[in-house]
Phi, psi and omega in degrees: 000143175275146189246013177294326176303327185291335186301318188258010186289332176241031179292134173245136174298154176295166174270003186287150175308138173254157174262133179278167171275184188292324181287318178288332180293309179303310179301314185295317181296325179294320184292310185295322172301315180294324184296309187291320178300326184273004181067027184253031185302302179303307179301323185293307177302311181298316189287323176305313187285325175286337168283353186307318174296337179263005186306324181285319178294325179298313178301326178286325173293330172293321172299318182297322181269005176314317178290336180279314186284340178306332178294330190243341189228133173309124182294326179302316175294312179299319176282339169300314177294314180309309179298322183288322185294342183294335175283143181291325179285353181297330183289323176299311183297321185282329172301315184293319187287324177302314184294323184290310179293330173297313175303313176308314183288325178296323182287322172300323177294326186271001179302123179295139174278143179263000000 
């Protein structure tokens, strides 16, 4: 019997940050900007980091509730976020993106008046 199948039986993706596709990036940017606009940057980062071990479970839960949520949220964006969360490196990308967008918003607010 070949044992080649066993090599990848317990394969886990790397923790390295991944890059989202264009649809995922647009949906995540909209989500991140909403978090920043409401002043929830710190709680969001803490929540994302605390949920790191459960991000795959969270993505599967999002897929499960897609039919119910489709009445309130654009399904394309919802599915894009759920698919992105399936990857282990998604937490790092989301945290970095929230910080990056917050810094951009801070810079635009600090422009001196002439």
